[in-house]
C-alpha positions in Angstrom: -14.0 13.9 15.1 -10.5 15.1 14.3 -7.7 13.7 12.2 -4.1 14.8 11.9 -1.5 13.2 9.6 1.1 13.4 6.9 -0.3 13.5 3.4 0.2 10.8 0.7 -1.2 12.4 -2.5 -2.5 10.8 -5.7 -4.1 11.9 -8.9 -7.5 11.4 -10.7 -9.2 8.2 -11.5 -7.4 6.0 -9.0 -9.4 2.8 -9.4 -10.0 -0.1 -7.0 -7.7 -2.3 -9.1 -4.8 0.0 -8.3 -5.8 0.5 -4.6 -5.8 -3.3 -4.1 -4.9 -5.4 -7.2 -7.2 -8.2 -8.1 -4.5 -10.8 -7.6 -4.8 -10.3 -3.8 -8.5 -10.6 -3.5 -8.3 -14.3 -2.5 -7.8 -13.1 1.1 -10.1 -11.3 3.6 -7.2 -10.7 6.0 -7.0 -6.9 6.5 -3.3 -6.9 7.3 -2.5 -8.9 4.2 -4.7 -6.5 2.0 -2.9 -3.5 3.6 0.5 -5.0 2.7 -0.4 -4.7 -1.0 -2.3 -1.4 -0.9 -1.4 1.0 -3.7 1.5 -1.2 -4.8 0.7 -0.9 -8.5 0.7 3.0 -8.4 3.2 3.5 -5.5 5.5 0.6 -4.8 6.8 2.4 -1.6 3.4 3.2 -0.2 3.6 0.5 2.6 7.0 1.8 3.5 5.9 5.5 3.7 2.5 5.2 5.3 2.2 5.7 9.1 -0.8 5.2 11.4 -3.0 8.3 11.1 -1.8 9.5 7.7 -4.2 11.2 5.3 -4.6 10.2 1.7 -5.4 13.0 -0.8 -6.5 12.4 -4.4 -8.2 14.0 -7.4 -11.5 13.2 -9.1 -13.3 9.9 -9.2 -11.3 8.2 -6.5 -12.2 4.5 -6.0 -13.7 4.0 -9.5 -13.9 0.6 -11.0 -15.0 -2.6 -9.2 -17.3 -2.3 -6.3 -15.2 -4.3 -3.9 -15.0 -3.5 -0.2 -11.4 -4.7 -0.3 -10.2 -1.3 -1.5 -11.4 0.9 1.5 -10.5 -2.0 3.8 -6.9 -2.1 2.5 -6.6 1.7 2.8 -7.9 1.8 6.4 -5.8 -1.3 7.4 -2.7 0.4 6.0 -3.1 3.1 8.6 -4.7 5.9 6.6 -7.3 7.6 8.8 -8.9 9.9 6.3 -9.2 10.2 2.5 -9.8 13.7 1.0 -10.6 13.8 -2.7 -12.3 16.0 -5.3 -14.8 13.3 -5.8 -15.4 9.6 -5.1 -17.0 6.8 -7.1 -20.4 6.3 -5.5 -20.0 2.7 -4.4 -16.5 3.3 -3.0 -17.9 6.2 -1.0 -20.6 4.0 0.5 -18.3 1.1 1.1 -15.8 3.4 2.9 -18.5 4.7 5.3 -19.7 1.1 5.8 -16.3 -0.1 7.0 -15.6 3.1 9.0 -13.1 4.8 6.7 -13.5 8.6 6.9 -13.7 10.4 3.5 -14.3 14.0 2.5 -14.8 15.8 -0.8 -13.1 19.2 -1.1 -11.7 20.5 -4.4 -10.0 23.5 -2.9 -8.2 21.5 -0.2 -7.0 18.9 -2.8 -5.7 21.8 -5.0 -3.8 23.3 -2.1 -2.4 20.2 -0.3 0.9 18.6 -1.4 2.4 15.2 -0.8 4.1 15.2 2.6 2.1 18.2 4.0 0.9 17.9 7.6 -2.9 18.2 7.6 -5.6 18.4 10.3 -9.3 17.8 9.6 -12.2 18.6 11.9 -15.1 16.5 10.6 -17.6 17.9 13.2 -17.2 21.4 11.8 -16.1 20.6 8.2 -12.7 22.3 8.4 -9.5 21.1 6.8 -6.3 22.8 7.9 -3.0 22.5 6.1 -0.4 23.0 8.9 2.4 23.1 6.4 1.0 26.1 4.5 -1.3 27.6 7.1 -4.3 27.5 4.7 -7.7 26.2 5.8 -10.6 25.0 3.8 -14.3 24.5 4.5 -16.2 21.4 3.6 -19.5 19.8 4.5 -19.4 18.3 8.0 -20.4 14.7 8.4 -23.9 14.2 9.7 -24.0 12.7 13.2 -25.1 9.3 12.1 -22.1 9.0 9.7 -19.8 10.2 12.5 -21.1 7.4 14.7 -20.4 4.8 12.0 -16.9 6.0 11.5 -16.2 6.3 15.3 -17.5 2.8 15.9 -15.4 1.3 13.2 -18.1 0.6 10.6 -21.8 0.1 10.1 -22.0 -3.4 11.5 -20.3 -2.4 14.8 -22.6 0.7 15.0 -25.7 -1.6 14.6 -24.3 -4.0 17.2 -24.0 -1.2 19.7 -27.6 -0.1 19.0 -26.5 3.4 17.9 -28.5 3.5 14.7 -32.2 3.4 14.6 
């Protein structure tokens, strides 16, 4: 499983209320959620993000409320992968459940800047910064998590009978 995209980078402790503000939680429409993604921390996010882009962040990404709306908004905005130093535990699981690829890698986060072009090979756990030429090793996803992400989430994977 490979991803390539332009980086949109954020700092530490980006909480779910910033990812998708509570005032928009009255909808379950993914496109509507995406239209408000990150607006309280980056008002131009929806203008900058393109399909396949990669979000990079610091420690404790996705802290706060345990709402699935946050990873849904990120994925629906076009972000294909989130790389962070660490994730809030519930955000991590919600992301996998809805099919949003996420990786933890301190070294990559420290050496990737906003706007860099990045490739990630989740089968082998390699992140490559095309802009700087540096590469970073991370833990590859287990096969069952790769299936969930490839199928677009846990429910779709179960429907296809690919998890036992």
